[in-house]
C-alpha positions as CSV (number, residue, x, y, z in Angstrom):
1,X,121.4,144.1,216.8
2,X,124.3,145.1,214.5
3,X,123.9,142.0,212.5
4,X,120.4,143.3,211.3
5,X,122.1,145.6,208.8
6,X,124.2,142.6,207.5
7,X,121.0,140.6,206.9
8,X,119.4,143.6,205.2
9,X,122.5,144.0,203.0
10,X,122.3,140.3,202.1
11,X,118.6,140.7,201.4
12,X,119.2,143.6,199.0
13,X,122.1,141.8,197.3
14,X,119.9,138.8,196.5
15,X,116.9,141.0,195.5
16,X,119.2,142.7,193.0
17,X,120.5,139.4,191.6
18,X,117.0,138.0,191.5
19,X,115.9,141.0,189.4
20,X,118.9,140.7,187.2
21,X,117.8,137.1,186.4
22,X,114.2,138.2,185.9
23,X,115.3,141.0,183.6
24,X,117.5,138.8,181.4
25,X,115.6,135.5,181.2
26,X,112.8,136.9,179.0
27,X,115.3,138.4,176.7
28,X,116.8,134.9,176.3
29,X,113.2,133.7,175.7
30,X,112.9,136.3,172.9
31,X,116.0,135.0,171.2
32,X,115.0,131.3,171.7
33,X,111.6,132.0,170.1
34,X,113.2,133.9,167.2
35,X,115.8,131.1,166.8
36,X,113.1,128.5,166.5
37,X,111.9,130.2,163.3
38,X,115.3,130.2,161.6
39,X,116.3,127.7,159.0
40,X,118.6,124.7,159.8
41,X,121.4,124.6,161.0
42,X,121.0,128.0,162.7
43,X,117.9,126.9,164.4
44,X,119.5,124.0,166.1
45,X,122.8,125.7,166.9
46,X,121.3,128.8,168.4
47,X,118.5,126.9,170.1
48,X,121.0,124.6,171.9
49,X,123.2,127.5,173.0
50,X,120.2,129.7,174.2
51,X,118.7,126.8,176.1
52,X,122.0,126.3,177.9
53,X,122.3,130.0,178.7
54,X,118.7,130.1,180.0
55,X,119.2,127.0,182.1
56,X,122.3,128.3,183.7
57,X,120.9,131.7,184.4
58,X,117.6,130.3,185.8
59,X,119.0,127.5,187.9
60,X,122.3,129.0,189.1
61,X,121.4,132.6,189.5
62,X,117.7,133.4,189.4
63,X,116.1,130.6,191.5
64,X,118.8,130.7,194.3
65,X,118.6,134.5,194.4
66,X,114.8,134.4,194.8
67,X,115.0,131.8,197.6
68,X,117.8,133.7,199.4
69,X,116.1,137.1,199.0
70,X,112.9,135.7,200.5
71,X,114.8,133.9,203.3
72,X,116.6,137.1,204.3
73,X,113.4,139.1,204.0
74,X,111.6,136.7,206.3
75,X,114.6,136.9,208.7
76,X,114.2,140.6,208.8
77,X,110.6,140.3,209.7
78,X,111.5,137.8,212.4
79,X,114.1,140.2,213.9
80,X,111.8,143.3,213.4
81,X,108.2,142.1,213.5
82,X,106.7,145.6,213.9
83,X,107.5,146.3,210.2
84,X,104.3,144.4,209.2
85,X,102.2,147.0,211.0
86,X,103.2,149.7,208.4
87,X,100.8,150.3,205.6
88,X,103.6,150.8,203.1
89,X,105.1,147.4,204.1
90,X,101.7,145.7,203.6
91,X,101.4,147.2,200.1
92,X,105.1,146.2,199.4
93,X,104.3,142.6,200.4
94,X,101.4,142.7,197.9
95,X,103.9,143.5,195.2
96,X,106.3,140.8,196.5
97,X,103.4,138.3,196.0
98,X,103.0,139.7,192.4
99,X,106.7,139.2,191.9
100,X,106.6,135.6,193.1
101,X,103.6,135.0,190.7
102,X,105.6,136.6,187.9
103,X,108.6,134.4,188.8
104,X,106.5,131.2,188.8
105,X,104.9,132.1,185.5
106,X,108.3,132.8,184.0
107,X,109.3,129.4,185.2
108,X,106.4,127.9,183.2
109,X,107.7,129.7,180.1
110,X,111.2,128.5,180.9
111,X,110.1,124.9,181.1
112,X,108.2,125.1,177.8
113,X,111.1,126.6,175.9
114,X,113.5,124.0,177.5
115,X,111.2,121.3,176.1
116,X,111.1,123.0,172.6
117,X,107.5,124.1,173.1
118,X,106.9,127.6,171.7
119,X,103.5,129.0,172.7
120,X,104.3,132.7,172.9
121,X,105.6,135.1,170.4
122,X,108.8,137.1,170.7
123,X,106.7,140.2,170.9
124,X,104.8,138.8,173.9
125,X,108.1,138.0,175.6
126,X,109.3,141.6,175.0
127,X,106.3,142.8,176.9
128,X,106.6,140.1,179.5
129,X,110.1,141.3,180.1
130,X,108.7,144.6,181.5
131,X,106.7,142.9,184.3
132,X,109.5,142.8,186.7
133,X,110.4,146.4,185.9
134,X,106.9,147.6,187.0
135,X,107.1,145.7,190.2
136,X,110.6,147.0,190.9
137,X,109.5,150.6,190.4
138,X,106.6,150.1,192.8
139,X,108.7,148.4,195.5
140,X,111.5,151.0,195.4
141,X,109.1,153.9,195.7
142,X,107.3,152.2,198.6
143,X,110.5,151.4,200.5
144,X,112.1,154.9,200.0
145,X,108.9,157.0,200.5
146,X,107.6,154.7,203.3
147,X,104.0,155.8,202.6
148,X,101.1,153.8,201.4
149,X,99.5,157.0,200.2
150,X,102.4,158.0,198.0
151,X,102.4,154.7,196.3
152,X,99.3,155.8,194.5
153,X,101.4,158.4,192.7
154,X,104.0,155.8,192.1
155,X,101.4,153.5,190.4
156,X,100.2,156.4,188.2
157,X,103.8,156.9,187.3
158,X,104.1,153.1,186.5
159,X,101.1,153.3,184.2
160,X,102.7,156.3,182.4
161,X,105.9,154.4,182.2
162,X,103.9,151.4,180.8
163,X,102.3,153.7,178.2
164,X,105.7,155.1,177.2
165,X,107.1,151.5,176.9
166,X,104.2,150.5,174.7
167,X,104.8,153.4,172.4
168,X,108.5,152.5,172.4
169,X,107.7,148.9,171.5
170,X,105.4,150.0,168.6
171,X,108.1,152.3,167.3
172,X,110.8,149.6,167.6
173,X,108.5,147.1,165.8
174,X,108.1,149.5,162.9
175,X,111.8,150.0,162.8
176,X,112.4,146.2,162.8
177,X,109.8,145.7,160.1
178,X,111.7,148.1,157.9
179,X,115.1,146.8,158.8
180,X,115.3,143.4,160.4
181,X,118.9,143.9,161.4
182,X,118.0,146.9,163.7
């Protein structure tokens, strides 16, 4: 079963590229939303370029990576079905479901912005950008600690991280209000 580690490596590679896409696409959304408030011709020039960048990232990297990460993850379960019996794996799969929901909701925002519909603020997208980070933290701690009990401490850490991020957002917003070029 030497090929098992190759499949695990492919799973990890595509998880990493999936997260790379999920980390970057909301930043592009922030820039698209902010560009939509600029005067012409900046609005049109930036909007067109940012839509193209988002489309390429989403359709060429993020979606294929998500599909391949899930495919190789399911293949690992097929080859090693006892994994599902572990409490930590069941909790991890709960976070994977959250990640899929996050991905699908991000797709809704992608489609809206591709169609020129701006329903969210750039501030909202900055916060949305952190959703994948929280899920990544939880999954990494679960996989490394392999304990459903220890994930409780990880979740507490995630909430502390969230609090620190919120404080950072508020500080950055004050800085940007004072200096829009910051």
